[in-house]
PQR file with spaces between the fields and no chain letter, atoms N, CA, C, O and H, PARSE charges and radii, in Angstrom:
ATOM       1  N    MET     1     -17.695    5.653    1.311 -0.4000 1.5000
ATOM       2  CA   MET     1     -17.468    5.822   -0.127 -0.0000 2.0000
ATOM       3  C    MET     1     -16.568    4.711   -0.648  0.5500 1.7000
ATOM       4  O    MET     1     -15.618    4.287    0.010 -0.5500 1.4000
ATOM       5  N    ASP     2     -16.896    4.257   -1.844 -0.4000 1.5000
ATOM       6  CA   ASP     2     -15.997    3.283   -2.466 -0.0000 2.0000
ATOM       7  C    ASP     2     -14.955    4.050   -3.284  0.5500 1.7000
ATOM       8  O    ASP     2     -15.030    5.273   -3.395 -0.5500 1.4000
ATOM       9  H    ASP     2     -17.667    4.601   -2.379  0.4000 1.0000
ATOM      10  N    GLY     3     -14.011    3.350   -3.840 -0.4000 1.5000
ATOM      11  CA   GLY     3     -12.885    4.013   -4.499 -0.0000 2.0000
ATOM      12  C    GLY     3     -12.915    3.942   -6.005  0.5500 1.7000
ATOM      13  O    GLY     3     -11.871    3.773   -6.635 -0.5500 1.4000
ATOM      14  H    GLY     3     -13.950    2.356   -3.750  0.4000 1.0000
ATOM      15  N    ARG     4     -14.098    4.067   -6.604 -0.4000 1.5000
ATOM      16  CA   ARG     4     -14.184    3.944   -8.061 -0.0000 2.0000
ATOM      17  C    ARG     4     -14.059    5.273   -8.798  0.5500 1.7000
ATOM      18  O    ARG     4     -13.863    5.280  -10.013 -0.5500 1.4000
ATOM      19  H    ARG     4     -14.946    4.204   -6.092  0.4000 1.0000
ATOM      20  N    LYS     5     -14.168    6.406   -8.088 -0.4000 1.5000
ATOM      21  CA   LYS     5     -14.046    7.719   -8.727 -0.0000 2.0000
ATOM      22  C    LYS     5     -12.724    8.364   -8.325  0.5500 1.7000
ATOM      23  O    LYS     5     -12.419    8.506   -7.141 -0.5500 1.4000
ATOM      24  H    LYS     5     -14.327    6.400   -7.100  0.4000 1.0000
ATOM      25  N    ARG     6     -11.951    8.749   -9.327 -0.4000 1.5000
ATOM      26  CA   ARG     6     -10.637    9.354   -9.080 -0.0000 2.0000
ATOM      27  C    ARG     6     -10.762   10.663   -8.303  0.5500 1.7000
ATOM      28  O    ARG     6      -9.895   10.992   -7.493 -0.5500 1.4000
ATOM      29  H    ARG     6     -12.198    8.634  -10.289  0.4000 1.0000
ATOM      30  N    SER     7     -11.850   11.417   -8.552 -0.4000 1.5000
ATOM      31  CA   SER     7     -12.035   12.716   -7.901 -0.0000 2.0000
ATOM      32  C    SER     7     -12.225   12.602   -6.384  0.5500 1.7000
ATOM      33  O    SER     7     -12.013   13.577   -5.662 -0.5500 1.4000
ATOM      34  H    SER     7     -12.554   11.150   -9.210  0.4000 1.0000
ATOM      35  N    ASP     8     -12.626   11.412   -5.891 -0.4000 1.5000
ATOM      36  CA   ASP     8     -12.824   11.207   -4.451 -0.0000 2.0000
ATOM      37  C    ASP     8     -11.517   10.946   -3.707  0.5500 1.7000
ATOM      38  O    ASP     8     -11.477   11.000   -2.478 -0.5500 1.4000
ATOM      39  H    ASP     8     -12.798   10.621   -6.477  0.4000 1.0000
ATOM      40  N    ILE     9     -10.450   10.662   -4.452 -0.4000 1.5000
ATOM      41  CA   ILE     9      -9.195   10.212   -3.835 -0.0000 2.0000
ATOM      42  C    ILE     9      -8.134   11.285   -3.992  0.5500 1.7000
ATOM      43  O    ILE     9      -7.898   11.789   -5.090 -0.5500 1.4000
ATOM      44  H    ILE     9     -10.482   10.618   -5.451  0.4000 1.0000
ATOM      45  N    LYS    10      -7.495   11.628   -2.873 -0.4000 1.5000
ATOM      46  CA   LYS    10      -6.437   12.634   -2.876 -0.0000 2.0000
ATOM      47  C    LYS    10      -5.258   12.092   -2.071  0.5500 1.7000
ATOM      48  O    LYS    10      -5.455   11.341   -1.116 -0.5500 1.4000
ATOM      49  H    LYS    10      -7.687   11.218   -1.981  0.4000 1.0000
ATOM      50  N    PRO    11      -4.034   12.468   -2.449 -0.5600 1.5000
ATOM      51  CA   PRO    11      -2.884   12.070   -1.624  0.2800 2.0000
ATOM      52  C    PRO    11      -3.069   12.546   -0.184  0.5500 1.7000
ATOM      53  O    PRO    11      -3.511   13.671    0.051 -0.5500 1.4000
ATOM      54  N    GLY    12      -2.733   11.693    0.768 -0.4000 1.5000
ATOM      55  CA   GLY    12      -2.834   12.042    2.179 -0.0000 2.0000
ATOM      56  C    GLY    12      -4.067   11.501    2.875  0.5500 1.7000
ATOM      57  O    GLY    12      -4.143   11.551    4.103 -0.5500 1.4000
ATOM      58  H    GLY    12      -2.374   10.779    0.577  0.4000 1.0000
ATOM      59  N    ILE    13      -5.054   10.975    2.117 -0.4000 1.5000
ATOM      60  CA   ILE    13      -6.237   10.417    2.782 -0.0000 2.0000
ATOM      61  C    ILE    13      -6.005    8.943    3.107  0.5500 1.7000
ATOM      62  O    ILE    13      -5.189    8.271    2.475 -0.5500 1.4000
ATOM      63  H    ILE    13      -4.992   10.935    1.120  0.4000 1.0000
ATOM      64  N    GLU    14      -6.738    8.459    4.105 -0.4000 1.5000
ATOM      65  CA   GLU    14      -6.616    7.063    4.516 -0.0000 2.0000
ATOM      66  C    GLU    14      -7.627    6.217    3.744  0.5500 1.7000
ATOM      67  O    GLU    14      -8.803    6.562    3.635 -0.5500 1.4000
ATOM      68  H    GLU    14      -7.400    9.005    4.618  0.4000 1.0000
ATOM      69  N    VAL    15      -7.130    5.094    3.212 -0.4000 1.5000
ATOM      70  CA   VAL    15      -7.971    4.215    2.400 -0.0000 2.0000
ATOM      71  C    VAL    15      -7.715    2.766    2.762  0.5500 1.7000
ATOM      72  O    VAL    15      -6.721    2.435    3.408 -0.5500 1.4000
ATOM      73  H    VAL    15      -6.174    4.814    3.301  0.4000 1.0000
ATOM      74  N    ALA    16      -8.640    1.898    2.330 -0.4000 1.5000
ATOM      75  CA   ALA    16      -8.440    0.450    2.401 -0.0000 2.0000
ATOM      76  C    ALA    16      -8.324   -0.036    0.962  0.5500 1.7000
ATOM      77  O    ALA    16      -9.211    0.197    0.141 -0.5500 1.4000
ATOM      78  H    ALA    16      -9.447    2.167    1.805  0.4000 1.0000
ATOM      79  N    ILE    17      -7.204   -0.724    0.663 -0.4000 1.5000
ATOM      80  CA   ILE    17      -6.979   -1.218   -0.694 -0.0000 2.0000
ATOM      81  C    ILE    17      -6.910   -2.736   -0.694  0.5500 1.7000
ATOM      82  O    ILE    17      -6.681   -3.366    0.339 -0.5500 1.4000
ATOM      83  H    ILE    17      -6.483   -0.914    1.329  0.4000 1.0000
ATOM      84  N    VAL    18      -7.111   -3.312   -1.875 -0.4000 1.5000
ATOM      85  CA   VAL    18      -6.884   -4.740   -2.057 -0.0000 2.0000
ATOM      86  C    VAL    18      -5.624   -4.872   -2.906  0.5500 1.7000
ATOM      87  O    VAL    18      -5.546   -4.329   -4.008 -0.5500 1.4000
ATOM      88  H    VAL    18      -7.297   -2.801   -2.714  0.4000 1.0000
ATOM      89  N    LEU    19      -4.641   -5.599   -2.381 -0.4000 1.5000
ATOM      90  CA   LEU    19      -3.397   -5.836   -3.100 -0.0000 2.0000
ATOM      91  C    LEU    19      -3.629   -6.902   -4.168  0.5500 1.7000
ATOM      92  O    LEU    19      -4.576   -7.683   -4.072 -0.5500 1.4000
ATOM      93  H    LEU    19      -4.705   -6.040   -1.485  0.4000 1.0000
ATOM      94  N    LYS    20      -2.772   -6.935   -5.177 -0.4000 1.5000
ATOM      95  CA   LYS    20      -2.899   -7.914   -6.258 -0.0000 2.0000
ATOM      96  C    LYS    20      -2.949   -9.341   -5.692  0.5500 1.7000
ATOM      97  O    LYS    20      -3.773  -10.152   -6.115 -0.5500 1.4000
ATOM      98  H    LYS    20      -2.003   -6.300   -5.254  0.4000 1.0000
ATOM      99  N    LYS    21      -2.066   -9.638   -4.738 -0.4000 1.5000
ATOM     100  CA   LYS    21      -2.008  -10.998   -4.175 -0.0000 2.0000
ATOM     101  C    LYS    21      -3.247  -11.332   -3.340  0.5500 1.7000
ATOM     102  O    LYS    21      -3.512  -12.506   -3.080 -0.5500 1.4000
ATOM     103  H    LYS    21      -1.396   -8.979   -4.395  0.4000 1.0000
ATOM     104  N    ASP    22      -4.006  -10.320   -2.918 -0.4000 1.5000
ATOM     105  CA   ASP    22      -5.186  -10.533   -2.073 -0.0000 2.0000
ATOM     106  C    ASP    22      -6.504  -10.454   -2.850  0.5500 1.7000
ATOM     107  O    ASP    22      -7.575  -10.508   -2.245 -0.5500 1.4000
ATOM     108  H    ASP    22      -3.791   -9.366   -3.129  0.4000 1.0000
ATOM     109  N    GLN    23      -6.442  -10.327   -4.179 -0.4000 1.5000
ATOM     110  CA   GLN    23      -7.677  -10.153   -4.941 -0.0000 2.0000
ATOM     111  C    GLN    23      -8.642  -11.331   -4.777  0.5500 1.7000
ATOM     112  O    GLN    23      -9.854  -11.130   -4.704 -0.5500 1.4000
ATOM     113  H    GLN    23      -5.572  -10.284   -4.671  0.4000 1.0000
ATOM     114  N    ARG    24      -8.116  -12.549   -4.720 -0.4000 1.5000
ATOM     115  CA   ARG    24      -8.996  -13.719   -4.551 -0.0000 2.0000
ATOM     116  C    ARG    24      -9.625  -13.764   -3.165  0.5500 1.7000
ATOM     117  O    ARG    24     -10.816  -14.043   -3.026 -0.5500 1.4000
ATOM     118  H    ARG    24      -7.131  -12.712   -4.780  0.4000 1.0000
ATOM     119  N    SER    25      -8.810  -13.485   -2.126 -0.4000 1.5000
ATOM     120  CA   SER    25      -9.312  -13.572   -0.751 -0.0000 2.0000
ATOM     121  C    SER    25     -10.105  -12.326   -0.353  0.5500 1.7000
ATOM     122  O    SER    25     -10.979  -12.400    0.511 -0.5500 1.4000
ATOM     123  H    SER    25      -7.843  -13.259   -2.239  0.4000 1.0000
ATOM     124  N    GLY    26      -9.807  -11.187   -0.974 -0.4000 1.5000
ATOM     125  CA   GLY    26     -10.495   -9.950   -0.627 -0.0000 2.0000
ATOM     126  C    GLY    26      -9.957   -9.261    0.612  0.5500 1.7000
ATOM     127  O    GLY    26     -10.580   -8.329    1.118 -0.5500 1.4000
ATOM     128  H    GLY    26      -9.097  -11.128   -1.676  0.4000 1.0000
ATOM     129  N    ASN    27      -8.785   -9.713    1.119 -0.4000 1.5000
ATOM     130  CA   ASN    27      -8.183   -9.064    2.285 -0.0000 2.0000
ATOM     131  C    ASN    27      -7.854   -7.620    1.968  0.5500 1.7000
ATOM     132  O    ASN    27      -7.293   -7.321    0.913 -0.5500 1.4000
ATOM     133  H    ASN    27      -8.279  -10.471    0.708  0.4000 1.0000
ATOM     134  N    LEU    28      -8.204   -6.716    2.886 -0.4000 1.5000
ATOM     135  CA   LEU    28      -7.943   -5.295    2.685 -0.0000 2.0000
ATOM     136  C    LEU    28      -6.733   -4.856    3.492  0.5500 1.7000
ATOM     137  O    LEU    28      -6.471   -5.370    4.579 -0.5500 1.4000
ATOM     138  H    LEU    28      -8.660   -6.958    3.742  0.4000 1.0000
ATOM     139  N    THR    29      -6.003   -3.899    2.943 -0.4000 1.5000
ATOM     140  CA   THR    29      -4.840   -3.315    3.589 -0.0000 2.0000
ATOM     141  C    THR    29      -5.112   -1.826    3.745  0.5500 1.7000
ATOM     142  O    THR    29      -5.474   -1.153    2.780 -0.5500 1.4000
ATOM     143  H    THR    29      -6.216   -3.480    2.060  0.4000 1.0000
ATOM     144  N    GLU    30      -4.936   -1.309    4.966 -0.4000 1.5000
ATOM     145  CA   GLU    30      -5.192    0.113    5.196 -0.0000 2.0000
ATOM     146  C    GLU    30      -3.895    0.902    5.123  0.5500 1.7000
ATOM     147  O    GLU    30      -2.826    0.404    5.476 -0.5500 1.4000
ATOM     148  H    GLU    30      -4.641   -1.856    5.750  0.4000 1.0000
ATOM     149  N    GLY    31      -4.005    2.138    4.660 -0.4000 1.5000
ATOM     150  CA   GLY    31      -2.837    3.005    4.590 -0.0000 2.0000
ATOM     151  C    GLY    31      -3.209    4.372    4.069  0.5500 1.7000
ATOM     152  O    GLY    31      -4.376    4.667    3.815 -0.5500 1.4000
ATOM     153  H    GLY    31      -4.873    2.543    4.374  0.4000 1.0000
ATOM     154  N    VAL    32      -2.181    5.209    3.912 -0.4000 1.5000
ATOM     155  CA   VAL    32      -2.363    6.583    3.461 -0.0000 2.0000
ATOM     156  C    VAL    32      -1.867    6.692    2.018  0.5500 1.7000
ATOM     157  O    VAL    32      -0.784    6.207    1.689 -0.5500 1.4000
ATOM     158  H    VAL    32      -1.233    4.969    4.118  0.4000 1.0000
ATOM     159  N    VAL    33      -2.668    7.331    1.161 -0.4000 1.5000
ATOM     160  CA   VAL    33      -2.337    7.460   -0.263 -0.0000 2.0000
ATOM     161  C    VAL    33      -1.117    8.360   -0.451  0.5500 1.7000
ATOM     162  O    VAL    33      -1.072    9.482    0.053 -0.5500 1.4000
ATOM     163  H    VAL    33      -3.548    7.725    1.428  0.4000 1.0000
ATOM     164  N    LYS    34      -0.132    7.847   -1.186 -0.4000 1.5000
ATOM     165  CA   LYS    34       1.030    8.664   -1.575 -0.0000 2.0000
ATOM     166  C    LYS    34       0.794    9.263   -2.951  0.5500 1.7000
ATOM     167  O    LYS    34       0.948   10.470   -3.137 -0.5500 1.4000
ATOM     168  H    LYS    34      -0.168    6.936   -1.596  0.4000 1.0000
ATOM     169  N    ASN    35       0.413    8.414   -3.936 -0.4000 1.5000
ATOM     170  CA   ASN    35       0.049    8.943   -5.241 -0.0000 2.0000
ATOM     171  C    ASN    35      -0.952    8.043   -5.940  0.5500 1.7000
ATOM     172  O    ASN    35      -1.107    6.868   -5.605 -0.5500 1.4000
ATOM     173  H    ASN    35       0.287    7.434   -3.784  0.4000 1.0000
ATOM     174  N    ILE    36      -1.627    8.628   -6.923 -0.4000 1.5000
ATOM     175  CA   ILE    36      -2.684    7.944   -7.666 -0.0000 2.0000
ATOM     176  C    ILE    36      -2.085    7.451   -8.977  0.5500 1.7000
ATOM     177  O    ILE    36      -1.452    8.220   -9.701 -0.5500 1.4000
ATOM     178  H    ILE    36      -1.501    9.582   -7.195  0.4000 1.0000
ATOM     179  N    LEU    37      -2.282    6.174   -9.283 -0.4000 1.5000
ATOM     180  CA   LEU    37      -1.683    5.582  -10.474 -0.0000 2.0000
ATOM     181  C    LEU    37      -2.660    5.483  -11.647  0.5500 1.7000
ATOM     182  O    LEU    37      -2.226    5.471  -12.799 -0.5500 1.4000
ATOM     183  H    LEU    37      -2.797    5.550   -8.695  0.4000 1.0000
ATOM     184  N    THR    38      -3.955    5.413  -11.386 -0.4000 1.5000
ATOM     185  CA   THR    38      -4.955    5.332  -12.454 -0.0000 2.0000
ATOM     186  C    THR    38      -5.161    6.715  -13.060  0.5500 1.7000
ATOM     187  O    THR    38      -5.363    7.694  -12.342 -0.5500 1.4000
ATOM     188  H    THR    38      -4.307    5.424  -10.450  0.4000 1.0000
ATOM     189  N    LYS    39      -5.109    6.784  -14.378 -0.4000 1.5000
ATOM     190  CA   LYS    39      -5.269    8.075  -15.066 -0.0000 2.0000
ATOM     191  C    LYS    39      -6.731    8.385  -15.388  0.5500 1.7000
ATOM     192  O    LYS    39      -7.111    9.555  -15.437 -0.5500 1.4000
ATOM     193  H    LYS    39      -4.944    5.989  -14.961  0.4000 1.0000
ATOM     194  N    SER    40      -7.562    7.353  -15.609 -0.4000 1.5000
ATOM     195  CA   SER    40      -8.949    7.593  -16.016 -0.0000 2.0000
ATOM     196  C    SER    40      -9.780    8.119  -14.843  0.5500 1.7000
ATOM     197  O    SER    40      -9.439    7.866  -13.688 -0.5500 1.4000
ATOM     198  H    SER    40      -7.254    6.403  -15.569  0.4000 1.0000
ATOM     199  N    PRO    41     -10.876    8.856  -15.127 -0.5600 1.5000
ATOM     200  CA   PRO    41     -11.683    9.454  -14.052  0.2800 2.0000
ATOM     201  C    PRO    41     -12.400    8.436  -13.170  0.5500 1.7000
ATOM     202  O    PRO    41     -12.729    8.741  -12.024 -0.5500 1.4000
ATOM     203  N    GLN    42     -12.648    7.225  -13.688 -0.4000 1.5000
ATOM     204  CA   GLN    42     -13.216    6.164  -12.851 -0.0000 2.0000
ATOM     205  C    GLN    42     -12.754    4.809  -13.344  0.5500 1.7000
ATOM     206  O    GLN    42     -12.298    4.662  -14.478 -0.5500 1.4000
ATOM     207  H    GLN    42     -12.381    6.977  -14.619  0.4000 1.0000
ATOM     208  N    HIS    43     -12.882    3.807  -12.459 -0.4000 1.5000
ATOM     209  CA   HIS    43     -12.504    2.440  -12.796 -0.0000 2.0000
ATOM     210  C    HIS    43     -13.444    1.497  -12.062  0.5500 1.7000
ATOM     211  O    HIS    43     -13.667    1.668  -10.863 -0.5500 1.4000
ATOM     212  H    HIS    43     -13.252    3.926  -11.538  0.4000 1.0000
ATOM     213  N    PRO    44     -14.001    0.501  -12.753 -0.5600 1.5000
ATOM     214  CA   PRO    44     -15.000   -0.376  -12.118  0.2800 2.0000
ATOM     215  C    PRO    44     -14.462   -1.205  -10.952  0.5500 1.7000
ATOM     216  O    PRO    44     -15.235   -1.613  -10.085 -0.5500 1.4000
ATOM     217  N    HIS    45     -13.150   -1.464  -10.914 -0.4000 1.5000
ATOM     218  CA   HIS    45     -12.575   -2.272   -9.825 -0.0000 2.0000
ATOM     219  C    HIS    45     -11.890   -1.431   -8.764  0.5500 1.7000
ATOM     220  O    HIS    45     -11.329   -1.975   -7.813 -0.5500 1.4000
ATOM     221  H    HIS    45     -12.522   -1.133  -11.619  0.4000 1.0000
ATOM     222  N    GLY    46     -11.925   -0.112   -8.910 -0.4000 1.5000
ATOM     223  CA   GLY    46     -11.286    0.773   -7.940 -0.0000 2.0000
ATOM     224  C    GLY    46     -10.069    1.456   -8.538  0.5500 1.7000
ATOM     225  O    GLY    46      -9.385    0.897   -9.395 -0.5500 1.4000
ATOM     226  H    GLY    46     -12.381    0.330   -9.682  0.4000 1.0000
ATOM     227  N    ILE    47      -9.809    2.666   -8.079 -0.4000 1.5000
ATOM     228  CA   ILE    47      -8.663    3.444   -8.545 -0.0000 2.0000
ATOM     229  C    ILE    47      -7.386    2.846   -7.951  0.5500 1.7000
ATOM     230  O    ILE    47      -7.332    2.558   -6.755 -0.5500 1.4000
ATOM     231  H    ILE    47     -10.365    3.120   -7.382  0.4000 1.0000
ATOM     232  N    LYS    48      -6.366    2.661   -8.780 -0.4000 1.5000
ATOM     233  CA   LYS    48      -5.097    2.093   -8.305 -0.0000 2.0000
ATOM     234  C    LYS    48      -4.251    3.200   -7.691  0.5500 1.7000
ATOM     235  O    LYS    48      -4.061    4.258   -8.291 -0.5500 1.4000
ATOM     236  H    LYS    48      -6.410    2.895   -9.751  0.4000 1.0000
ATOM     237  N    VAL    49      -3.745    2.943   -6.483 -0.4000 1.5000
ATOM     238  CA   VAL    49      -2.931    3.924   -5.763 -0.0000 2.0000
ATOM     239  C    VAL    49      -1.688    3.262   -5.180  0.5500 1.7000
ATOM     240  O    VAL    49      -1.623    2.042   -5.029 -0.5500 1.4000
ATOM     241  H    VAL    49      -3.900    2.084   -5.996  0.4000 1.0000
ATOM     242  N    ARG    50      -0.700    4.100   -4.856 -0.4000 1.5000
ATOM     243  CA   ARG    50       0.472    3.649   -4.099 -0.0000 2.0000
ATOM     244  C    ARG    50       0.356    4.259   -2.718  0.5500 1.7000
ATOM     245  O    ARG    50       0.143    5.464   -2.584 -0.5500 1.4000
ATOM     246  H    ARG    50      -0.753    5.091   -4.979  0.4000 1.0000
ATOM     247  N    LEU    51       0.494    3.436   -1.689 -0.4000 1.5000
ATOM     248  CA   LEU    51       0.456    3.921   -0.310 -0.0000 2.0000
ATOM     249  C    LEU    51       1.815    4.473    0.086  0.5500 1.7000
ATOM     250  O    LEU    51       2.808    4.245   -0.604 -0.5500 1.4000
ATOM     251  H    LEU    51       0.667    2.457   -1.798  0.4000 1.0000
ATOM     252  N    GLU    52       1.858    5.197    1.194 -0.4000 1.5000
ATOM     253  CA   GLU    52       3.115    5.782    1.664 -0.0000 2.0000
ATOM     254  C    GLU    52       4.167    4.726    1.986  0.5500 1.7000
ATOM     255  O    GLU    52       5.363    5.015    1.938 -0.5500 1.4000
ATOM     256  H    GLU    52       1.050    5.382    1.755  0.4000 1.0000
ATOM     257  N    ASP    53       3.735    3.492    2.316 -0.4000 1.5000
ATOM     258  CA   ASP    53       4.704    2.418    2.594 -0.0000 2.0000
ATOM     259  C    ASP    53       5.134    1.677    1.326  0.5500 1.7000
ATOM     260  O    ASP    53       5.896    0.714    1.402 -0.5500 1.4000
ATOM     261  H    ASP    53       2.763    3.258    2.355  0.4000 1.0000
ATOM     262  N    GLY    54       4.645    2.125    0.148 -0.4000 1.5000
ATOM     263  CA   GLY    54       5.082    1.554   -1.116 -0.0000 2.0000
ATOM     264  C    GLY    54       4.182    0.482   -1.705  0.5500 1.7000
ATOM     265  O    GLY    54       4.389    0.062   -2.844 -0.5500 1.4000
ATOM     266  H    GLY    54       4.025    2.908    0.086  0.4000 1.0000
ATOM     267  N    GLN    55       3.184    0.029   -0.951 -0.4000 1.5000
ATOM     268  CA   GLN    55       2.287   -1.005   -1.458 -0.0000 2.0000
ATOM     269  C    GLN    55       1.333   -0.412   -2.501  0.5500 1.7000
ATOM     270  O    GLN    55       0.898    0.733   -2.379 -0.5500 1.4000
ATOM     271  H    GLN    55       3.016    0.370   -0.026  0.4000 1.0000
ATOM     272  N    VAL    56       1.014   -1.219   -3.540 -0.4000 1.5000
ATOM     273  CA   VAL    56       0.146   -0.771   -4.625 -0.0000 2.0000
ATOM     274  C    VAL    56      -1.082   -1.655   -4.669  0.5500 1.7000
ATOM     275  O    VAL    56      -0.986   -2.880   -4.585 -0.5500 1.4000
ATOM     276  H    VAL    56       1.367   -2.149   -3.639  0.4000 1.0000
ATOM     277  N    GLY    57      -2.249   -1.017   -4.805 -0.4000 1.5000
ATOM     278  CA   GLY    57      -3.484   -1.788   -4.916 -0.0000 2.0000
ATOM     279  C    GLY    57      -4.630   -0.885   -5.327  0.5500 1.7000
ATOM     280  O    GLY    57      -4.456    0.316   -5.532 -0.5500 1.4000
ATOM     281  H    GLY    57      -2.327   -0.022   -4.874  0.4000 1.0000
ATOM     282  N    ARG    58      -5.812   -1.489   -5.444 -0.4000 1.5000
ATOM     283  CA   ARG    58      -7.001   -0.740   -5.846 -0.0000 2.0000
ATOM     284  C    ARG    58      -7.828   -0.377   -4.619  0.5500 1.7000
ATOM     285  O    ARG    58      -8.042   -1.202   -3.731 -0.5500 1.4000
ATOM     286  H    ARG    58      -5.953   -2.465   -5.277  0.4000 1.0000
ATOM     287  N    VAL    59      -8.291    0.873   -4.585 -0.4000 1.5000
ATOM     288  CA   VAL    59      -9.062    1.382   -3.457 -0.0000 2.0000
ATOM     289  C    VAL    59     -10.430    0.701   -3.423  0.5500 1.7000
ATOM     290  O    VAL    59     -11.162    0.716   -4.413 -0.5500 1.4000
ATOM     291  H    VAL    59      -8.118    1.543   -5.307  0.4000 1.0000
ATOM     292  N    LYS    60     -10.766    0.109   -2.288 -0.4000 1.5000
ATOM     293  CA   LYS    60     -12.076   -0.497   -2.088 -0.0000 2.0000
ATOM     294  C    LYS    60     -12.942    0.339   -1.152  0.5500 1.7000
ATOM     295  O    LYS    60     -14.170    0.259   -1.185 -0.5500 1.4000
ATOM     296  H    LYS    60     -10.172    0.097   -1.484  0.4000 1.0000
ATOM     297  N    GLU    61     -12.291    1.136   -0.325 -0.4000 1.5000
ATOM     298  CA   GLU    61     -13.033    1.915    0.676 -0.0000 2.0000
ATOM     299  C    GLU    61     -12.209    3.136    1.076  0.5500 1.7000
ATOM     300  O    GLU    61     -10.993    3.055    1.246 -0.5500 1.4000
ATOM     301  H    GLU    61     -11.293    1.201   -0.299  0.4000 1.0000
ATOM     302  N    ILE    62     -12.893    4.262    1.221 -0.4000 1.5000
ATOM     303  CA   ILE    62     -12.247    5.476    1.721 -0.0000 2.0000
ATOM     304  C    ILE    62     -12.622    5.592    3.199  0.5500 1.7000
ATOM     305  O    ILE    62     -13.800    5.611    3.554 -0.5500 1.4000
ATOM     306  H    ILE    62     -13.881    4.328    1.082  0.4000 1.0000
ATOM     307  N    ILE    63     -11.597    5.668    4.053 -0.4000 1.5000
ATOM     308  CA   ILE    63     -11.821    5.707    5.508 -0.0000 2.0000
ATOM     309  C    ILE    63     -11.905    7.160    5.942  0.5500 1.7000
ATOM     310  O    ILE    63     -10.971    7.935    5.734 -0.5500 1.4000
ATOM     311  H    ILE    63     -10.640    5.652    3.765  0.4000 1.0000
ATOM     312  N    GLU    64     -13.027    7.523    6.544 -0.4000 1.5000
ATOM     313  CA   GLU    64     -13.237    8.921    6.966 -0.0000 2.0000
ATOM     314  C    GLU    64     -12.661    9.138    8.347  0.5500 1.7000
ATOM     315  O    GLU    64     -12.736   10.245    8.880 -0.5500 1.4000
ATOM     316  H    GLU    64     -13.785    6.894    6.712  0.4000 1.0000
């Protein structure tokens, strides 16, 4: 699953995000969602989340 729908993302799940500094390269960072920052039900570039380690980025992939 990709991370464009807010309903698919819940705190505590493992995701791969792209950080702002990595948007050009597309490098993904894996971590566990602490909270969801995007308010709208969907976003074309991915829902913005904060990971438990404090990093913020847009969800590109939900890791099952």
